[in-house]
NUDREN-22715 format. One record per atom (N, C-alpha, C, O): atom name; x, y, z. Coordinates in steps of 0.001 Angstrom, whole numbers, plus 500000, padded with zeros to 6 digits. Atoms other than C-alpha are relative to their C-alpha. Layout:
N
+------+--------+--------+--------+
! atom !   east !  north !     up !
+------+--------+--------+--------+
!   CA !      X !      Y !      Z !
...
+------+--------+--------+--------+
This chain:
75
+------+--------+--------+--------+
! atom !   east !  north !     up !
+------+--------+--------+--------+
!    N ! 500515 ! 499115 ! 498970 !
!   CA ! 426230 ! 029893 ! 733109 !
!    C ! 500663 ! 501374 ! 499938 !
!    O ! 500021 ! 502384 ! 500226 !
!    N ! 499295 ! 498722 ! 500074 !
!   CA ! 428864 ! 032591 ! 732605 !
!    C ! 499392 ! 500891 ! 498921 !
!    O ! 499349 ! 502112 ! 499078 !
!    N ! 500630 ! 499214 ! 501066 !
!   CA ! 427157 ! 033670 ! 729368 !
!    C ! 498725 ! 500669 ! 500491 !
!    O ! 498433 ! 501805 ! 500120 !
!    N ! 501232 ! 499424 ! 499459 !
!   CA ! 423891 ! 034209 ! 731236 !
!    C ! 500307 ! 501177 ! 500926 !
!    O ! 499609 ! 502190 ! 500897 !
!    N ! 499609 ! 498913 ! 499102 !
!   CA ! 425621 ! 036340 ! 733871 !
!    C ! 500483 ! 501203 ! 499201 !
!    O ! 500176 ! 502344 ! 499545 !
!    N ! 499526 ! 498914 ! 500854 !
!   CA ! 427325 ! 038380 ! 731162 !
!    C ! 498833 ! 500679 ! 499296 !
!    O ! 498796 ! 501905 ! 499195 !
!    N ! 501175 ! 499440 ! 500676 !
!   CA ! 424038 ! 038833 ! 729298 !
!    C ! 499184 ! 500843 ! 500967 !
!    O ! 498710 ! 501920 ! 500604 !
!    N ! 500744 ! 499243 ! 498991 !
!   CA ! 422310 ! 039958 ! 732495 !
!    C ! 500715 ! 501311 ! 500308 !
!    O ! 500071 ! 502351 ! 500440 !
!    N ! 499218 ! 498794 ! 499746 !
!   CA ! 425117 ! 042434 ! 733171 !
!    C ! 499824 ! 500999 ! 498861 !
!    O ! 499682 ! 502198 ! 499102 !
!    N ! 500194 ! 499125 ! 501160 !
!   CA ! 424756 ! 043816 ! 729631 !
!    C ! 498624 ! 500653 ! 500030 !
!    O ! 498490 ! 501842 ! 499740 !
!    N ! 501372 ! 499464 ! 499936 !
!   CA ! 420993 ! 044233 ! 730073 !
!    C ! 499902 ! 501069 ! 501074 !
!    O ! 499289 ! 502114 ! 500853 !
!    N ! 500049 ! 499021 ! 498917 !
!   CA ! 421444 ! 046035 ! 733396 !
!    C ! 500741 ! 501278 ! 499619 !
!    O ! 500268 ! 502377 ! 499907 !
!    N ! 499258 ! 498823 ! 500459 !
!   CA ! 424087 ! 048355 ! 731912 !
!    C ! 499182 ! 500776 ! 498979 !
!    O ! 499116 ! 502004 ! 499037 !
!    N ! 500819 ! 499380 ! 501029 !
!   CA ! 421830 ! 049043 ! 728931 !
!    C ! 498791 ! 500695 ! 500630 !
!    O ! 498414 ! 501788 ! 500209 !
!    N ! 501155 ! 499408 ! 499325 !
!   CA ! 418864 ! 049701 ! 731238 !
!    C ! 500370 ! 501299 ! 500694 !
!    O ! 499610 ! 502267 ! 500659 !
!    N ! 499532 ! 498794 ! 499330 !
!   CA ! 420861 ! 052227 ! 733228 !
!    C ! 500250 ! 501113 ! 498991 !
!    O ! 499870 ! 502261 ! 499222 !
!    N ! 499737 ! 499012 ! 501043 !
!   CA ! 422012 ! 053993 ! 730057 !
!    C ! 498699 ! 500504 ! 499393 !
!    O ! 498544 ! 501702 ! 499154 !
!    N ! 501289 ! 499618 ! 500564 !
!   CA ! 418486 ! 053965 ! 728636 !
!    C ! 499243 ! 500911 ! 500953 !
!    O ! 498607 ! 501872 ! 500522 !
!    N ! 500650 ! 499147 ! 499005 !
!   CA ! 417143 ! 055438 ! 731852 !
!    C ! 500533 ! 501426 ! 499928 !
!    O ! 499759 ! 502380 ! 500003 !
!    N ! 499402 ! 498667 ! 500110 !
!   CA ! 419584 ! 058351 ! 731526 !
!    C ! 499557 ! 500725 ! 498744 !
!    O ! 499261 ! 501919 ! 498787 !
!    N ! 500436 ! 499392 ! 501259 !
!   CA ! 418658 ! 058972 ! 727889 !
!    C ! 498530 ! 500417 ! 500108 !
!    O ! 498156 ! 501501 ! 499662 !
!    N ! 501416 ! 499672 ! 499845 !
!   CA ! 414954 ! 058865 ! 728738 !
!    C ! 499792 ! 501190 ! 500934 !
!    O ! 498896 ! 502003 ! 500708 !
!    N ! 500107 ! 498847 ! 499100 !
!   CA ! 415455 ! 061317 ! 731612 !
!    C ! 500309 ! 501296 ! 499271 !
!    O ! 499641 ! 502307 ! 499490 !
!    N ! 499598 ! 498788 ! 500716 !
!   CA ! 417180 ! 063803 ! 729297 !
!    C ! 499111 ! 500320 ! 498809 !
!    O ! 498870 ! 501490 ! 498509 !
!    N ! 500670 ! 499757 ! 501284 !
!   CA ! 415131 ! 063333 ! 726142 !
!    C ! 498610 ! 499380 ! 499876 !
!    O ! 497923 ! 499617 ! 498883 !
!    N ! 501267 ! 500723 ! 500099 !
!   CA ! 412056 ! 061219 ! 726886 !
!    C ! 498764 ! 500876 ! 499931 !
!    O ! 497726 ! 500434 ! 499439 !
!    N ! 501170 ! 499109 ! 500040 !
!   CA ! 409737 ! 064209 ! 727257 !
!    C ! 499707 ! 500496 ! 498587 !
!    O ! 498564 ! 500826 ! 498272 !
!    N ! 500197 ! 499454 ! 501345 !
!   CA ! 410269 ! 065306 ! 723647 !
!    C ! 500270 ! 498993 ! 498884 !
!    O ! 499917 ! 499250 ! 497733 !
!    N ! 499669 ! 501004 ! 501004 !
!   CA ! 411481 ! 062168 ! 721840 !
!    C ! 499434 ! 498645 ! 500399 !
!    O ! 499467 ! 498281 ! 501574 !
!    N ! 500388 ! 501399 ! 499790 !
!   CA ! 410005 ! 058664 ! 721478 !
!    C ! 501210 ! 499163 ! 499601 !
!    O ! 501675 ! 499251 ! 498464 !
!    N ! 498774 ! 500754 ! 500238 !
!   CA ! 412952 ! 056268 ! 721758 !
!    C ! 499665 ! 498511 ! 499936 !
!    O ! 499032 ! 497964 ! 500839 !
!    N ! 500339 ! 501400 ! 500252 !
!   CA ! 412718 ! 052728 ! 720349 !
!    C ! 501244 ! 499245 ! 499549 !
!    O ! 502084 ! 499784 ! 498827 !
!    N ! 498918 ! 500875 ! 500465 !
!   CA ! 415151 ! 049850 ! 719866 !
!    C ! 499404 ! 498877 ! 499171 !
!    O ! 498500 ! 498178 ! 499630 !
!    N ! 500396 ! 501113 ! 500856 !
!   CA ! 414657 ! 047434 ! 716967 !
!    C ! 501109 ! 498961 ! 500065 !
!    O ! 502121 ! 499081 ! 499375 !
!    N ! 498965 ! 501009 ! 499791 !
!   CA ! 416609 ! 044373 ! 718066 !
!    C ! 500246 ! 499171 ! 498742 !
!    O ! 501360 ! 498696 ! 498525 !
!    N ! 499835 ! 500782 ! 501217 !
!   CA ! 416000 ! 042584 ! 714768 !
!    C ! 500969 ! 500641 ! 499031 !
!    O ! 501725 ! 499946 ! 498352 !
!    N ! 499114 ! 499263 ! 500896 !
!   CA ! 417839 ! 045281 ! 712835 !
!    C ! 501227 ! 500513 ! 500754 !
!    O ! 502272 ! 500766 ! 500154 !
!    N ! 498894 ! 499493 ! 499189 !
!   CA ! 420036 ! 046452 ! 715712 !
!    C ! 500145 ! 501505 ! 499921 !
!    O ! 501259 ! 502028 ! 499911 !
!    N ! 499976 ! 498543 ! 500142 !
!   CA ! 419081 ! 050114 ! 715436 !
!    C ! 499163 ! 500647 ! 501096 !
!    O ! 498077 ! 500175 ! 501433 !
!    N ! 500748 ! 499152 ! 499075 !
!   CA ! 418023 ! 052695 ! 718001 !
!    C ! 499450 ! 501179 ! 499217 !
!    O ! 500156 ! 501761 ! 498394 !
!    N ! 500644 ! 498914 ! 500717 !
!   CA ! 415576 ! 055316 ! 716747 !
!    C ! 499328 ! 500938 ! 500988 !
!    O ! 498689 ! 500501 ! 501945 !
!    N ! 500706 ! 498977 ! 499221 !
!   CA ! 414351 ! 058570 ! 718269 !
!    C ! 499129 ! 500778 ! 499024 !
!    O ! 499591 ! 501207 ! 497967 !
!    N ! 500957 ! 499305 ! 500859 !
!   CA ! 411256 ! 060219 ! 716803 !
!    C ! 499393 ! 501155 ! 500780 !
!    O ! 499006 ! 501008 ! 501939 !
!    N ! 500610 ! 498813 ! 499399 !
!   CA ! 409962 ! 063701 ! 717535 !
!    C ! 499017 ! 500581 ! 498991 !
!    O ! 499313 ! 500653 ! 497798 !
!    N ! 501008 ! 499359 ! 500848 !
!   CA ! 406814 ! 065334 ! 716155 !
!    C ! 499712 ! 501390 ! 500563 !
!    O ! 498764 ! 501569 ! 501328 !
!    N ! 500147 ! 498662 ! 499430 !
!   CA ! 407210 ! 069060 ! 716902 !
!    C ! 498728 ! 500725 ! 499558 !
!    O ! 498228 ! 501589 ! 500278 !
!    N ! 501262 ! 499431 ! 500483 !
!   CA ! 404151 ! 070009 ! 714804 !
!    C ! 499237 ! 498896 ! 499286 !
!    O ! 499750 ! 497790 ! 499119 !
!    N ! 500804 ! 501003 ! 500693 !
!   CA ! 401375 ! 068196 ! 712982 !
!    C ! 500621 ! 499546 ! 498682 !
!    O ! 500396 ! 498413 ! 498255 !
!    N ! 499443 ! 500334 ! 501309 !
!   CA ! 403324 ! 068266 ! 709710 !
!    C ! 501503 ! 499738 ! 500016 !
!    O ! 502085 ! 499465 ! 498966 !
!    N ! 498548 ! 500211 ! 499912 !
!   CA ! 406908 ! 067868 ! 710958 !
!    C ! 500308 ! 498683 ! 500700 !
!    O ! 499609 ! 498279 ! 501630 !
!    N ! 499545 ! 501247 ! 499407 !
!   CA ! 408719 ! 064648 ! 711794 !
!    C ! 501524 ! 500024 ! 500016 !
!    O ! 502160 ! 500169 ! 498972 !
!    N ! 498547 ! 500080 ! 499856 !
!   CA ! 412272 ! 064449 ! 713132 !
!    C ! 500348 ! 498570 ! 500395 !
!    O ! 499735 ! 498009 ! 501303 !
!    N ! 499578 ! 501370 ! 499722 !
!   CA ! 414022 ! 061059 ! 713126 !
!    C ! 501516 ! 499975 ! 500114 !
!    O ! 502226 ! 500523 ! 499270 !
!    N ! 498561 ! 500202 ! 499802 !
!   CA ! 417462 ! 060189 ! 714494 !
!    C ! 500216 ! 498509 ! 500222 !
!    O ! 499524 ! 497892 ! 501032 !
!    N ! 499693 ! 501430 ! 499870 !
!   CA ! 418942 ! 056689 ! 714129 !
!    C ! 501468 ! 499811 ! 500358 !
!    O ! 502324 ! 500616 ! 499993 !
!    N ! 498624 ! 500334 ! 499641 !
!   CA ! 422057 ! 055079 ! 715573 !
!    C ! 500098 ! 498496 ! 500225 !
!    O ! 499103 ! 497833 ! 500519 !
!    N ! 499784 ! 501435 ! 499815 !
!   CA ! 423582 ! 051614 ! 715842 !
!    C ! 500060 ! 499588 ! 501466 !
!    O ! 499861 ! 498418 ! 501793 !
!    N ! 499966 ! 500330 ! 498574 !
!   CA ! 423951 ! 051828 ! 719613 !
!    C ! 499431 ! 501170 ! 500802 !
!    O ! 499331 ! 502295 ! 500311 !
!    N ! 500648 ! 499009 ! 499147 !
!   CA ! 422370 ! 053698 ! 722494 !
!    C ! 500911 ! 501180 ! 500310 !
!    O ! 500448 ! 502319 ! 500371 !
!    N ! 499060 ! 498910 ! 499704 !
!   CA ! 425500 ! 055712 ! 723295 !
!    C ! 500069 ! 500990 ! 498832 !
!    O ! 500095 ! 502201 ! 499048 !
!    N ! 499970 ! 499127 ! 501174 !
!   CA ! 425629 ! 057070 ! 719736 !
!    C ! 498709 ! 500787 ! 499866 !
!    O ! 498726 ! 501964 ! 499506 !
!    N ! 501283 ! 499293 ! 500050 !
!   CA ! 421936 ! 057915 ! 719842 !
!    C ! 499981 ! 501126 ! 501030 !
!    O ! 499506 ! 502224 ! 500740 !
!    N ! 499958 ! 498981 ! 498956 !
!   CA ! 422468 ! 059796 ! 723106 !
!    C ! 500829 ! 501203 ! 499571 !
!    O ! 500438 ! 502345 ! 499811 !
!    N ! 499141 ! 498910 ! 500479 !
!   CA ! 425303 ! 061838 ! 721564 !
!    C ! 499258 ! 500840 ! 498963 !
!    O ! 499301 ! 502069 ! 499006 !
!    N ! 500747 ! 499285 ! 501040 !
!   CA ! 423137 ! 062723 ! 718559 !
!    C ! 498854 ! 500809 ! 500603 !
!    O ! 498616 ! 501946 ! 500194 !
!    N ! 501094 ! 499278 ! 499349 !
!   CA ! 420189 ! 063678 ! 720779 !
!    C ! 500526 ! 501204 ! 500775 !
!    O ! 499929 ! 502280 ! 500735 !
!    N ! 499402 ! 498885 ! 499267 !
!   CA ! 422426 ! 065818 ! 722992 !
!    C ! 500398 ! 501125 ! 499045 !
!    O ! 500171 ! 502297 ! 499346 !
!    N ! 499601 ! 498985 ! 500988 !
!   CA ! 423809 ! 067617 ! 719910 !
!    C ! 498772 ! 500711 ! 499438 !
!    O ! 498803 ! 501922 ! 499218 !
!    N ! 501224 ! 499407 ! 500527 !
!   CA ! 420294 ! 068188 ! 718592 !
!    C ! 499373 ! 500942 ! 501013 !
!    O ! 498913 ! 502023 ! 500646 !
!    N ! 500613 ! 499143 ! 498982 !
!   CA ! 419025 ! 069603 ! 721871 !
!    C ! 500857 ! 501226 ! 500265 !
!    O ! 500332 ! 502270 ! 500654 !
!    N ! 499115 ! 498838 ! 499821 !
!   CA ! 422076 ! 071885 ! 722112 !
!    C ! 499720 ! 501107 ! 498984 !
!    O ! 499826 ! 502290 ! 499308 !
!    N ! 500251 ! 498981 ! 501032 !
!   CA ! 421191 ! 073633 ! 718849 !
!    C ! 498524 ! 500298 ! 499801 !
!    O ! 498168 ! 501167 ! 499005 !
!    N ! 501442 ! 499767 ! 500141 !
!   CA ! 417407 ! 073451 ! 719225 !
!    C ! 499415 ! 499152 ! 498899 !
!    O ! 500102 ! 498802 ! 497939 !
!    N ! 500638 ! 500871 ! 500982 !
!   CA ! 414918 ! 071404 ! 717280 !
!    C ! 498807 ! 500647 ! 499349 !
!    O ! 498031 ! 499954 ! 498691 !
!    N ! 501175 ! 499337 ! 500537 !
!   CA ! 412365 ! 074010 ! 716242 !
!    C ! 500034 ! 500276 ! 498591 !
!    O ! 499080 ! 500836 ! 498049 !
+------+--------+--------+--------+
């Protein structure tokens, strides 16, 4: 039973973190988690012929990379 409570706590923490990332970057980036591979991916299509992709092993790392990208502009 303790494992289930811990898993639920992890999901809630992850949901809160994901909500923050989506608030900051969800308007310009599509953010996806591939649980099978364990990778978070953010995809942006600024023009018809451009594709920006950022990958990270965890959501916190993806957030840092997205924040750095938005600080310098993505155009």
